[in-house]
Each structure stands twice: as C-alpha cells, then as structure tokens.
Steps between C-alpha positions, in 0.01 A plus 500: 500500500399727199162636505250334287404718181156530395373310203437732203208483264442661164145588386531538130128518405201711650412350837270675755677735761357268770678214355824688489448602867459139596866440398604799699294403813652153485854614510581463134670781297291574193553713194176583314575567125163411344612583146844338504353161377459637151886594482678160454849654486451704826338204682797273399740791615361513856340164574821359652443720795181329605388192691142523378308626196130581528318519152173496318505420117688803362842364629648227286739289703714334241805291516702817439342668788565204728862462389542859641311413816796393708325533841142434400319240715135547424273647221137585613231528220207707621238272313471154379658506157876469479549485119738802546733298718755236367433248764750228397779766479389641845502141642854428359602828656354395835238774501158425654214612274175580694164605377171585660252262368211576730514868534276570188290177507172658585554784254584259207203278595268794509622611162421151350142519644467853367627393150248209506204747571638731233506231232166345613317838454726659237558793715789679325323493162178618651684772690665625167178482308309706769784755527462542121147604544351182369230320697555133375306325772409203295860449374668411820303190614703345779485185705466430882773359710241348727482125459768485233788263524838671563808286410800609705841377374730538791352500847794620698503833706345727239293240324364396838385851572329507164324171584372654832366812333340303214314262756376823656362593165313163495704369214568137458880474545714218358876509534797334327818497707730200529597612856140553623405254758131380540506651862600845366241475221241424753612812702479725204160345403610385160518187292838372405509387136762418238579747217292327232192507721538866583541589141180326410284635780610847579292809390789713617871411544750699695868421518707531815827303442850606475685484172700172478575240231199315602255789499627683188204506243281303750223642285652393178305485169405142583388575837306808397314276257393267777327783679132545519354721228428838630780493774640825628869490600688723763868516544647723773808263569768486241539561129581195301236269670271548205558458126395856404472434133274199550287699758468783244370259234257343743374829606430594139316167432289553814623174667640716776248762606741736656843547658641727771876521519736703728807321397658429149761273342707818413496790743478804482217397241504784254325292252334155518283281293226522754476886506180655356316168483140522623447399865863480587584696808869593532686672791874578527612243758292674773456193725714631777434866449313616799616742768467223765694235305782732404537602874465144620769352279735787568466450872528134472825497301653752751416275794631188324822645388574661851398163667773319272775759544447529871399169619551249212127433458398408151150547375357456147841432346510346148839337525533428872293311751297729735612539861274697730636734756407246771676226320810716433542565869477140588673348206795743492741270691370203295563675176845582622555139596378388154753722332780393723429127440516579128806697525676230696408236231574731211848590622585135544367387164749531204329283251172583317199471715219269371236533778423688815279305759367666810322338792302717731428338846246627787455873534705562187265288297211738609668797350485665148702239322513660179682798651736267688558308171611826338735576792663153474542530121646855540760367753597206274541713197686787667845338484467475120322823448549761780226731360209259534232532774167357588340625185765420238642179645199268398530644152873435486459136643227428240715626212776259620257208505517451871204304643332616820310281736336580831348270771368571842425301809369522852752540785714197510791560725655713778438841339162657460586558143801480256595531134710239332663586162642241266686593176545230244776500234597219268769394752343557837229608725581762767273564790475765780222566754426791723249651736423830668539514882270688738744792490423546133849389388530241216723202578650217305387163667621248259762468213563173301269318753719612793323670776651844608391821656673786319442869516505680167741793429624701207828325484525128565737209414380148432716190522463133454727228618547157643414505887857488639667681778659846456259665258374760753844594601614521143231732404524720800873534470485573128235775547705649798823509299331687216320752733150366441265508807252212547165620624348155515608156436261200416608145458298181393571142392308207367673259749839424663774504239246574219408811315554828689416863426593832651337845441677815628334833550789742434515870579647582149555336162801284477782535244497212240866421619339381826293255307806389316688431837216293630469305176881439512470315818328207339258478781196637330279369216352844443579858614263765390466846607134622496334841489144572612289820443393609844350835401 
C-alpha cells in the first residue's frame, strides 16, 4: 500500500506564525506566502498544488482561481466576512468554505460599545479641538448612557455580547431579532420587540446583522424617519445596512443626533456622504482589529482546516453541514454507507430522477442527518457527474429540480439502525437499505424489498431474474470462464418462483463482454456491473 501523502495548505495572506505552526504540528504541509494573495496570476498558477487555502481579506477567490484549483478541498477565511470568496462557484467545485465567526466576537462588540461612548460624548471632535489648542468645554455637551434605551438589531453572537455589556452599563436594552427566543432574551436581560417598536423607543440603535436581502437597508429612509428624534446610530456590522444618503440628511436636520460607523456601503471608503459631518464618528472597518482577535481567528482557521483535511470534521462551513471531530469518528462508516446506497441507486437509474427520499431508523436517526443527506445525494449524482462530492452534489441536485425528503423513526426492526434510500423517477421507484455492522463495515440489507446481507466491494455485479434453478451455477461458471474471481456471493428472493436478485463482490472489474454473455442467456431481467469508491 502506497504511503499516505500529507495534505498541503497554502497561506496566501498574513496569518500569525503560531497559526502556521499549527498546520505543521498537526501533520499538514504548509507554504506561507503572505503576499501571494495580491497576485492573481501567480495564485492561479500554483493553486492546483494545494488541498487547502487559508486567507484573510486580501486574497480574492474568484471562479478563475477555483477553475485552476484542481485539488482544492477547503478554503479557510480567518475572520467572519467572506465577500472575497465566490461561494456558489466553490460549492459547484465541491470546495468547502469555512470562516471563523466567533474569533473576533468580543473585539467587534467592544468596538461597538466604544463607538457608542464616542458618539455620546463627541470624543473625536473634542480630541481634535483640544489638540488644536482650543478649550471649547461648553461646545461638547454629551449625554449619558445610563438609563438610556439601547435598541439592538440582531442579538446573535456579537449582538448578544453587546446586550450583556450594555446591561452592565445600566442601559435599558430592547432587541429585534426574528430568531431570538423569549428564553434567550431573558438570559440576556433584554426585552424582545418588533422593529417598529425598537425604532420608536431607542435612544441608541446598534446593528449586528449579516448582509442579506432581508437586512439590506434595514435602516432605510422610511425606517430612519420612524426613529425617535435625537437618536444616535452605531454600525459595526456591515455596510449597506443603512441608507447613507438618508442618514446624512437626518443628521443635518438634527433628527439623528449622531452616528458612529465602522463599515460603509463601498469600501475602502475614500469618500462618503457622511464624512466631515458634525458628530459623525468614522473608523476604517476596525471591528476585528485587535491583536487578540487577529490571533484568535488565525489559530481557529488553522485548527478547522487541519481537522477537516485530517479527520473529516467540518466546523463553521458556509456551504456544508458541520460535523464535529467526535461525529466524524462515529459517522465515518455511516457516511460511507450513505454514499454506497446512493451510488447503487444512481448506477441503476437511467432515466431522470424526480425525487430522493431517505428514511433513517434507530441509531442512524440520532446522527447528523444533514451530513448523511449530503452523502446520499453525492452517491446518487456521482454516476451522472463523477466530479461531485458532498459539497457540490446538493447544488447539482437542486439545479436539476430533484426534490429531497428525509424522515426518521425509532428502532423498528432487527438492526439497531439502518438507512433506506428510495429514488423516484417518472417510471418507477427503486429502494435499497443498508446498515453498519459492529465491525464498522457497511452492508446492504435490502434491495427491492428483498432482504439480503451483502458485503460491499469496489467491483460488484448486480443481477435480477425469476427464481429458477441454475442461476448460481450460470453466474459462477461465466465468471470462472472469464477469469473473474468472486470474493463474495449474496442471493435473495421475494418468494419461491418469484423475483430474485444476486449481488456478486468481485476481485476486479469485468469486461462488458461478460455482461453481454449473461444477457444473451435470456435468464436475467437485468445485469449491471457496479463500482463503489472504497477510499
């Protein structure tokens, strides 16, 4: 057996040396070229050598780069924003895209609190005035945060930290977040409200939501007009959440008393309608810019990428269900089984697939079903598209209009758990079930409703026929005459004289002429050689 080669990772942006060392310590070959990300042509030239790409914001992973990334399996972004990665193109290519959403949470939340203090007390203007030798004490009359109402739009990880810090400042905190439960709101010490109520009540508003179609311009001209007169607005989340033109107008009229922004609709923001307005605090996207945060996200992305390349664990992926290292260890054989079930059904289905239905029973139903679903779909789609994997297959299936449904149930039979796959076309439904034995080996246990016990190998032959004498001898004799060794032989039937199947595990692939020979006997309804990826 050839020795396993180490996975290779390219670091094309500036990551800490500690993070680079993590790759080495984990057994990953790493090339640290921190300025390469700015050279698109050179990156495209060498990216095909690597299994992983670790980046910050300077590297732009375009469809052109991905087209050249013939071996790439994972992209790791040290930080939360992935605007510089073409995620749809990566998904179609089968490349996992990871980020590190929690490594800079405290830093970004603290920046929002700092910006709130700055705009409340006009600190930047007062600082500039004092440095200029002026003593304009009466000009910079601020407001306290104590007892003011803070409206938090988005109470997720970062927003939740802001809520906690604001409660500590004795502010009254209200939060708008469709996904915030009443229980979580109580834990944070905040009151859950709808957006209209938040706009009407808040003295300060801080934004902590991602940029989506639903959140774009969430503080639109209309919503800004609904805010309380004298409101102060902080945005350390994403540019484009606020109508900047409308905000500038309302700052000039005094409806909005102040604003503090770390992010802008167009970045780098070399010019902006908000620049040089009184009581507007601006910083150049510094939310994650602390020594601790930069180190944290670098270390985290190195750990995540190493885990995936070495153990199959998936964390913080944007285009693939997460699978912990513990889950990967337990689920490995089940993921293999799910792929094999899909591969079997895919190789036997010649007409367009309309739906893929999966039933998980017993212990299988207690696992990470999203990951298993991806494995099933990958297996089904592989016969039509050999390049698909667990990342790209769901995208391909969706593009083809294939409907996916999943059900799960408690243990219902002999086995502690099993997976049953049904593929639906306009002409028929084809089902196959399998389980994982205590030795960790996947097995087929049912085909076409016929119970079997079949070991799975790289090369197999599947036949269907009417249950009549002589089939076993015919198969054995034909294989022998053609120099094909049978490693295992499984038979099953629905009843005496009814439907029967045979599944042969062969030591090598068989020549198409062997299939033709069997078909010419007239004894078989179907003869189909199968191939399974056992790597």
